[in-house]
C-alpha positions as CSV (number, residue, x, y, z in Angstrom):
1,M,0.1,0.0,-0.1
2,T,2.8,2.3,0.8
3,A,4.4,1.8,-2.6
4,I,1.1,2.5,-4.4
5,R,0.7,5.7,-2.3
6,Q,4.3,6.8,-3.2
7,Q,3.8,6.1,-6.8
8,K,0.6,8.3,-6.8
9,N,2.4,11.1,-5.1
10,F,5.2,10.9,-7.7
11,L,2.7,11.2,-10.6
12,Q,1.0,14.2,-9.0
13,I,4.4,16.0,-8.7
14,H,5.4,15.1,-12.2
15,R,2.1,16.7,-13.4
16,L,2.9,19.8,-11.5
17,Y,6.2,20.1,-13.2
18,D,4.8,19.5,-16.6
19,G,2.2,22.2,-16.2
20,A,5.0,24.6,-14.9
21,L,7.1,23.8,-18.0
22,N,4.2,24.4,-20.4
23,V,3.6,27.8,-18.9
24,Y,7.4,28.6,-19.0
25,F,7.8,27.7,-22.7
26,A,4.6,29.5,-23.5
27,L,6.0,32.8,-21.9
28,I,9.4,32.2,-23.6
29,I,8.0,31.7,-27.0
30,A,5.8,34.8,-26.7
31,V,9.1,36.8,-26.2
32,I,11.3,34.9,-28.7
33,I,9.0,34.9,-31.7
34,P,8.7,38.7,-31.9
35,L,12.5,39.0,-31.3
36,I,13.0,36.5,-34.2
37,L,10.6,38.3,-36.5
38,T,12.2,41.7,-35.6
39,M,15.7,40.4,-36.4
40,I,14.3,38.9,-39.6
41,E,12.8,42.2,-40.6
42,G,16.0,44.0,-39.6
43,S,18.0,41.7,-41.7
44,R,15.6,42.5,-44.6
45,I,16.0,46.3,-44.1
46,N,19.7,46.1,-44.0
47,A,19.9,43.7,-46.9
48,M,17.7,46.2,-48.8
49,K,20.1,48.9,-48.1
50,L,23.1,47.0,-49.0
51,Q,21.6,45.9,-52.3
52,L,20.6,49.5,-53.1
53,E,24.1,50.6,-52.5
54,C,25.5,47.9,-54.7
55,V,22.9,48.2,-57.3
56,V,23.4,52.0,-57.6
57,D,27.1,51.6,-57.8
58,M,26.9,49.1,-60.6
59,G,24.5,51.3,-62.4
60,M,26.8,54.2,-62.2
61,D,29.7,52.2,-63.4
62,S,27.8,51.0,-66.2
63,V,26.7,54.5,-67.3
64,L,30.3,55.6,-67.1
65,A,31.3,52.7,-69.3
66,E,29.1,54.3,-72.1
67,Y,31.7,57.0,-72.8
68,N,32.1,58.4,-76.4
69,R,34.5,56.0,-78.1
70,P,35.8,58.4,-80.8
71,L,36.3,61.1,-78.3
72,L,38.5,58.6,-76.2
73,D,40.4,57.3,-79.4
74,Q,41.2,60.7,-80.7
75,Y,41.4,62.9,-77.7
76,D,42.0,60.6,-74.8
77,L,38.9,62.3,-73.0
78,L,36.1,60.6,-71.0
79,F,32.6,62.0,-71.6
80,I,29.1,60.5,-71.7
81,D,27.5,61.5,-74.9
82,L,23.9,62.2,-74.1
83,A,23.0,61.8,-77.7
84,Y,23.5,57.9,-77.3
85,D,23.7,57.6,-81.2
86,Q,20.5,59.7,-81.6
87,P,20.2,63.0,-83.4
88,N,19.8,65.1,-80.3
89,G,21.2,64.8,-76.8
90,S,19.2,64.9,-73.6
91,L,19.6,64.1,-69.9
92,D,16.5,62.0,-70.3
93,H,18.5,59.6,-72.2
94,L,21.1,59.3,-69.4
95,K,18.3,58.9,-66.9
96,E,16.7,56.1,-68.9
97,H,19.9,54.2,-69.3
98,F,20.7,54.5,-65.6
99,A,17.2,53.5,-64.7
100,D,17.5,50.4,-66.9
101,Y,20.7,49.3,-65.4
102,V,19.4,49.7,-61.8
103,S,16.1,48.0,-62.5
104,Y,17.8,45.0,-64.0
105,N,20.2,44.7,-61.3
106,L,17.4,44.8,-58.7
107,Q,15.5,42.0,-60.5
108,P,17.8,40.0,-62.7
109,Q,15.4,37.1,-62.6
110,K,12.7,39.2,-64.2
111,G,11.4,37.6,-67.5
112,L,12.8,34.2,-66.5
113,P,10.0,31.6,-66.0
114,I,12.0,29.4,-63.7
115,L,12.7,32.1,-61.3
116,Q,9.4,33.8,-60.6
117,N,9.3,33.2,-56.9
118,R,8.9,36.1,-54.6
119,D,12.3,37.3,-53.4
120,F,13.2,38.3,-49.9
121,L,13.5,42.1,-50.7
122,G,10.9,42.9,-53.3
123,L,12.7,46.2,-54.4
124,N,11.7,48.3,-57.3
125,M,12.8,51.6,-58.6
126,E,10.0,54.3,-58.5
127,S,11.8,57.2,-60.0
128,A,15.2,58.7,-60.8
129,D,15.8,62.4,-61.4
130,I,19.2,64.0,-62.5
131,L,19.7,66.9,-60.2
132,A,23.0,68.2,-61.8
133,A,25.3,67.5,-64.7
134,S,28.7,68.9,-65.6
135,R,28.8,69.5,-69.3
136,A,32.1,69.8,-71.2
137,T,31.5,73.4,-72.2
138,D,30.4,74.7,-68.7
139,E,32.2,77.7,-67.3
140,Q,33.7,78.6,-70.6
141,G,35.1,75.1,-71.1
142,A,36.4,74.7,-67.6
143,V,35.2,71.2,-67.5
144,F,36.7,70.2,-70.9
145,R,40.0,71.8,-69.8
146,Y,39.9,69.9,-66.5
147,M,39.5,66.5,-68.2
148,A,42.4,67.3,-70.6
149,V,44.7,68.5,-67.9
150,S,43.8,65.3,-65.8
151,Y,44.9,63.2,-68.8
152,M,48.2,65.1,-69.1
153,L,48.8,64.8,-65.3
154,N,48.1,61.1,-65.3
155,K,50.3,60.5,-68.3
156,Y,53.4,62.8,-67.8
157,G,53.1,64.4,-64.4
158,V,53.9,67.9,-63.3
159,D,57.7,67.7,-64.0
160,Y,56.9,67.5,-67.8
161,I,56.4,71.2,-68.0
162,D,59.6,72.2,-66.2
163,D,61.6,73.1,-69.3
164,L,58.8,74.9,-70.7
165,R,58.4,77.0,-67.6
166,D,62.1,77.9,-67.9
167,M,61.7,78.8,-71.6
168,I,58.8,81.2,-70.8
169,A,60.6,82.7,-68.0
170,V,63.4,83.7,-70.1
171,T,61.1,85.1,-72.8
172,E,59.3,87.3,-70.3
173,R,62.5,88.4,-68.5
174,R,64.0,89.4,-71.7
175,G,60.9,91.2,-73.0
176,L,60.5,89.2,-76.2
177,Y,56.8,89.6,-76.2
178,D,56.9,93.3,-76.0
179,S,58.9,94.3,-79.1
180,D,57.5,95.1,-82.6
181,I,60.2,95.0,-85.3
182,M,57.5,95.8,-88.0
183,A,56.4,98.9,-86.3
184,E,60.0,99.9,-85.8
185,N,60.6,99.5,-89.5
186,D,57.5,101.5,-90.4
187,N,58.5,104.4,-88.0
188,A,62.1,104.4,-89.3
189,Q,60.8,104.5,-93.0
190,N,58.4,107.2,-92.1
191,A,61.2,109.2,-90.7
192,I,63.4,108.8,-93.8
193,D,60.4,109.8,-96.0
194,S,59.7,112.9,-94.1
195,I,63.3,114.1,-94.6
196,E,63.1,117.5,-96.5
197,I,66.4,118.7,-97.9
198,P,66.6,122.4,-97.9
199,P,67.7,124.3,-101.1
200,P,71.3,125.5,-100.9
201,E,71.9,129.0,-99.5
202,D,73.7,130.3,-102.6
203,L,70.7,129.5,-104.8
204,E,69.8,132.6,-106.7
205,E,66.3,134.0,-106.8
206,G,64.1,132.5,-109.6
207,E,66.6,129.6,-110.1
208,E,64.9,126.2,-110.3
209,W,66.0,123.8,-107.7
210,N,65.0,120.1,-107.5
211,E,65.4,118.2,-104.3
212,P,68.1,115.4,-104.7
213,E,66.8,111.9,-104.5
214,K,67.4,110.4,-101.1
215,D,69.5,107.2,-101.4
216,D,67.3,105.1,-99.1
217,P,69.3,101.8,-98.3
218,T,66.1,99.9,-97.2
219,D,64.0,100.3,-100.5
220,S,64.8,96.8,-101.6
221,L,63.8,95.2,-98.2
222,N,60.7,97.5,-98.1
223,E,59.4,95.9,-101.4
224,V,59.8,92.5,-99.8
225,R,58.1,93.6,-96.6
226,Y,55.1,94.8,-98.4
227,L,54.5,91.4,-100.1
228,G,53.7,89.8,-96.6
229,I,55.6,87.2,-94.5
230,L,54.2,83.9,-96.0
231,P,55.9,84.1,-99.5
232,L,59.2,84.6,-97.6
233,V,59.1,81.8,-95.1
234,C,56.9,79.1,-96.7
235,E,57.8,76.4,-99.2
236,G,55.3,74.8,-101.3
237,E,51.6,75.3,-101.2
238,I,49.7,76.8,-98.4
239,S,46.5,75.2,-97.3
240,T,43.4,77.3,-98.2
241,T,40.8,75.3,-96.4
242,S,38.3,77.1,-94.2
243,I,35.5,76.5,-91.8
244,N,32.1,78.0,-90.8
245,P,32.6,78.6,-87.0
246,D,28.9,79.4,-86.3
247,S,28.1,75.7,-86.0
248,Y,30.7,74.9,-83.4
249,V,31.1,75.7,-79.7
250,T,32.2,79.4,-79.9
251,G,29.6,80.2,-82.5
252,R,26.4,78.8,-81.1
253,S,24.2,78.9,-78.1
254,L,25.1,76.2,-75.6
255,V,23.2,74.0,-73.3
256,T,24.6,74.9,-69.8
257,G,25.1,72.5,-66.9
258,S,25.9,72.7,-63.3
259,G,29.6,73.5,-63.9
260,M,32.7,72.1,-62.2
261,E,32.2,69.3,-59.7
262,E,33.1,70.2,-56.1
263,S,35.2,67.2,-55.6
264,W,37.5,68.0,-58.6
265,Q,40.9,69.2,-57.5
266,E,42.1,72.1,-59.7
267,C,45.7,72.8,-60.4
268,M,47.6,76.1,-59.9
269,P,46.6,78.4,-62.9
270,L,50.1,78.4,-64.4
271,V,50.5,74.6,-64.2
272,E,46.9,74.1,-65.6
273,G,47.6,76.5,-68.4
274,L,50.9,75.0,-69.5
275,L,49.6,71.4,-69.2
276,F,46.6,72.4,-71.3
277,N,49.0,74.0,-73.8
278,E,50.8,70.7,-74.0
279,Y,47.6,68.9,-74.5
280,I,46.9,71.1,-77.5
281,M,50.4,70.5,-79.0
282,E,49.9,66.7,-78.6
283,K,46.4,66.5,-80.1
284,C,46.4,69.1,-82.7
285,G,48.2,69.4,-86.0
286,N,50.3,72.3,-87.2
287,Y,52.2,73.6,-90.2
288,S,55.2,71.1,-89.4
289,Q,53.0,68.1,-88.7
290,R,49.8,68.7,-90.7
291,K,46.6,66.9,-89.8
292,E,45.4,66.4,-93.4
293,E,42.2,64.6,-92.4
294,S,41.0,67.7,-90.2
295,P,38.9,70.4,-91.6
296,L,41.8,72.7,-90.8
297,C,45.3,71.6,-91.6
298,Y,47.0,74.1,-89.2
299,E,45.0,73.3,-86.0
300,T,47.4,74.7,-83.5
301,E,47.7,77.8,-85.5
302,Y,43.9,78.1,-85.4
303,V,43.9,77.8,-81.6
304,I,46.4,80.8,-81.4
305,A,44.9,83.1,-84.1
306,G,41.2,82.1,-84.3
307,K,40.6,82.8,-87.9
308,S,38.3,80.6,-90.0
309,N,40.8,79.6,-92.7
310,D,44.4,78.1,-92.7
311,A,46.1,80.8,-94.7
312,D,45.2,83.7,-92.2
313,N,46.0,81.6,-89.2
314,L,49.4,80.7,-90.6
315,R,50.1,84.3,-91.5
316,I,49.2,85.5,-88.1
317,V,51.4,83.0,-86.4
318,A,54.3,83.8,-88.7
319,E,54.1,87.5,-88.0
320,R,54.0,86.8,-84.2
321,I,57.1,84.5,-84.3
322,L,58.7,87.2,-86.5
323,L,58.0,89.8,-83.7
324,I,59.7,87.4,-81.1
325,R,62.7,86.9,-83.3
326,G,62.9,90.6,-83.9
327,A,63.1,91.2,-80.2
328,A,65.5,88.5,-79.6
329,N,67.7,89.5,-82.5
330,S,67.7,93.2,-81.2
331,I,69.2,92.0,-78.0
332,Y,72.0,90.2,-79.7
333,F,72.5,93.0,-82.3
334,F,73.0,95.9,-79.8
335,S,75.4,93.6,-77.8
336,N,77.6,93.1,-80.8
337,Q,79.9,96.1,-81.5
338,E,80.9,94.8,-84.8
339,L,77.4,94.8,-86.3
340,R,76.6,98.2,-84.8
341,A,79.8,99.7,-86.3
342,E,78.9,98.4,-89.7
343,A,75.4,99.9,-89.5
344,K,76.8,103.3,-88.4
345,A,79.4,103.3,-91.2
346,L,76.9,102.8,-93.9
347,A,74.8,105.6,-92.2
348,T,77.6,107.9,-92.2
349,S,78.4,107.5,-95.8
350,L,75.0,108.0,-97.0
351,S,74.6,111.1,-94.9
352,F,77.9,112.3,-96.4
353,V,76.7,111.7,-99.9
354,L,73.7,114.0,-99.1
355,L,76.0,116.5,-97.3
356,Y,73.7,116.6,-94.4
357,P,75.3,114.8,-91.5
358,Q,72.3,115.4,-89.3
359,F,70.6,112.7,-91.1
360,E,73.0,110.2,-90.1
361,I,71.0,109.1,-87.0
362,L,67.8,108.5,-89.1
363,F,69.7,106.4,-91.6
364,E,71.4,104.4,-88.8
365,I,68.1,103.6,-87.2
366,A,66.6,102.5,-90.4
367,I,69.4,100.3,-91.3
368,I,69.5,98.6,-88.0
369,A,65.7,98.0,-88.1
370,A,65.8,96.6,-91.6
371,W,68.9,94.3,-90.7
372,I,67.1,92.9,-87.7
373,Y,63.9,92.5,-89.7
374,A,65.8,90.6,-92.5
375,E,67.6,88.4,-89.9
376,S,64.3,87.7,-88.3
377,V,62.7,86.8,-91.6
378,V,65.5,84.2,-92.3
379,D,65.0,82.8,-88.8
380,V,61.2,82.2,-89.3
381,R,62.2,80.6,-92.7
382,Q,64.4,78.2,-90.8
383,L,61.7,77.3,-88.4
384,F,59.2,76.7,-91.1
385,S,61.6,74.4,-92.9
386,G,62.0,72.2,-89.9
387,K,65.2,73.7,-88.4
388,K,65.8,75.2,-85.0
389,V,66.7,78.7,-84.0
390,P,68.2,79.7,-80.6
391,L,65.9,81.8,-78.5
392,I,68.8,84.3,-77.8
393,K,71.6,83.8,-80.3
394,G,75.3,83.8,-79.4
395,E,78.5,84.2,-81.3
396,G,78.5,83.0,-84.8
397,E,74.8,82.4,-84.9
398,W,74.0,85.6,-86.8
399,N,72.9,84.7,-90.4
400,L,73.1,87.8,-92.6
401,S,75.7,90.3,-93.6
402,L,74.5,93.9,-94.1
403,E,74.7,93.7,-97.9
404,N,72.6,90.5,-98.1
405,A,70.1,91.8,-95.4
406,L,69.4,95.2,-97.4
407,G,69.2,93.1,-100.6
408,L,66.8,90.5,-99.3
409,T,64.4,89.2,-102.0
410,V,62.0,86.3,-102.2
411,E,64.3,84.4,-104.4
412,T,67.4,84.8,-102.2
413,V,65.9,84.3,-98.6
414,S,66.1,80.6,-98.8
415,G,69.8,80.5,-99.6
416,M,70.8,83.1,-97.1
417,A,69.7,81.1,-94.1
418,G,72.8,79.6,-92.5
419,E,75.3,82.0,-94.2
420,G,76.7,83.0,-90.9
421,D,77.4,79.6,-89.5
422,S,79.5,77.1,-91.6
423,S,79.2,74.3,-88.9
424,D,77.6,71.0,-89.7
425,N,74.8,71.3,-87.0
426,K,73.3,74.6,-88.2
427,G,69.6,74.6,-87.4
428,E,69.9,71.6,-85.1
429,S,70.2,73.4,-81.8
430,G,67.8,75.9,-80.1
431,L,64.0,75.9,-80.3
432,S,61.8,74.4,-83.0
433,Y,58.9,75.7,-84.7
434,E,56.7,73.8,-82.2
435,D,58.5,75.4,-79.4
436,Y,57.7,78.9,-80.7
437,L,54.0,77.7,-81.0
438,R,54.2,76.9,-77.3
439,L,55.4,80.5,-76.7
440,L,52.5,81.9,-78.5
441,L,49.9,79.5,-76.8
442,Y,51.2,80.8,-73.5
443,I,50.1,84.5,-74.4
444,T,46.8,83.4,-75.9
445,P,44.0,83.9,-73.5
446,L,42.8,80.8,-71.7
447,D,39.2,81.0,-72.7
448,E,40.0,81.7,-76.3
449,K,42.3,78.7,-76.8
450,T,39.9,76.5,-74.8
451,G,36.9,77.4,-76.9
452,R,38.9,76.9,-80.3
453,C,40.2,73.6,-79.0
454,M,36.7,72.5,-78.4
455,N,35.8,73.7,-81.9
456,L,38.5,71.4,-83.3
457,V,37.2,68.6,-81.3
458,E,33.7,68.9,-82.6
459,M,35.1,69.2,-86.2
460,N,37.0,66.0,-86.1
461,I,34.4,63.8,-84.1
462,R,31.8,64.9,-86.6
463,K,33.7,63.2,-89.4
464,V,33.2,59.9,-87.7
465,A,30.4,57.9,-89.1
466,G,27.3,58.1,-86.9
467,Y,28.5,61.2,-85.1
468,E,27.7,63.9,-87.6
469,N,25.7,65.9,-85.0
470,F,28.2,65.5,-82.2
471,C,28.2,68.5,-79.7
472,L,30.3,68.9,-76.7
473,D,27.7,70.6,-74.7
474,Q,25.8,67.4,-74.8
475,C,28.8,65.6,-73.2
476,V,28.8,64.9,-69.5
477,A,31.7,64.3,-67.2
478,A,29.8,64.1,-63.8
479,F,26.2,64.0,-62.7
480,T,24.1,63.8,-59.5
481,V,21.0,61.7,-59.4
482,Q,18.2,61.3,-56.9
483,M,16.3,58.1,-56.7
484,V,13.2,56.7,-55.0
485,F,12.9,52.9,-54.3
486,S,10.0,50.9,-52.8
487,S,9.7,47.4,-51.6
488,S,6.7,45.0,-51.7
489,Y,7.0,44.8,-48.0
490,G,6.0,48.4,-47.4
491,Y,9.3,50.1,-47.2
492,S,10.6,53.2,-49.3
493,F,14.1,54.5,-49.6
494,L,15.4,58.0,-50.9
495,M,19.0,58.0,-52.2
496,K,21.1,60.7,-53.7
497,R,24.5,59.9,-55.4
498,S,27.1,61.7,-57.5
499,C,28.9,60.0,-60.3
500,R,31.9,61.3,-62.2
501,Y,35.2,60.5,-64.1
502,T,38.4,61.3,-62.1
């Protein structure tokens, strides 16, 4: 009986413990299930955010990969062409491409019948808006210039322009940009033409007197000067091609964007300007290295002069190089006592012939100006023929004797080059034609050469099949997009991202 009673007590205690455990587990589950569901929902939200970050980044990378191929091939510039092979460009095209990439990456299984199950996130893009876009032509071409300078920095670095900085420093210090040998010749000639020789004192009243003819030593050279510079310095035919600038960047109304991206780091003005000059020299043709397939053969000359035809651009560049050479030759001439003495001796003899010594100084000024001009013409001729000319000449580097300088003609100028130097390396040391173009690019206003360079880019890209309507103001290097996403689980997200080439 005792055993049976003990067994009943044990069963009663066991039932009490079972009831207590059931209540305990019920209470625990009531706490754990919401916790688990909360953790699952938190994981869902974090997974949504992570997926959106990845999807947006992939979408931006995909859009950046759609850069204009001919622009990269010819000019090493990365820009998104908003035309997307259509006649006109629009930010809507960019938005559509970006939205397509993002939507596909959000639901890569869409359209596949074997993968139609509901996913864990259920994300969709509701809208996308382009808030800002940096177009190539913004801020007078600052965006275009930034991309070009970035290319030069990545390829060469800042040290690439050290020699150019030294060359420009010498040019500015010696005042080679300030002299005008052509004006000096005109002034000297006007002074000679204005000379009036008075009649002799013993001339009797009523006696006819004719003013003696002045023996002007610069007559022959003046005839050559009036022909212009190009017949003297160019060999062969000169390109006569021309363009209509109204259809390019500097001649039409442009679509404006948001300007420079804040995150872009700009160089110092001097470094930026010199690197951009080197970019022009690398990508554009010139008289020595013609770009025959371009609408303008002398592209760098166009950037400097800005005329609509090759002949005018080449003439202006030749005249400006002539002025630099005139200033440089003046420095050497007045440091050389032999040359000065020779010019003075001729002026003295001419004034002696006229019996008026007071005219000696006028003749001397005219002779010196004519001699320096003729020497400078020969220098430019050497440069145009592919030879080099020192920026500041030294002993033995002067080309012309006084006799040959005053007797300069179109037929003789070519043979006179190199007369003063019998060494084998004549024309192999000094600055080349391209170096003198660099000197001229340096003094060309930055906005002007940027605009003309962009004109050239449009000219050449439009020659590529399919890009006949190419416009740089429809090319984007950076943009900011704002997106709204929704989830089938009741969530929505607002994102704002900036995308750019570096």
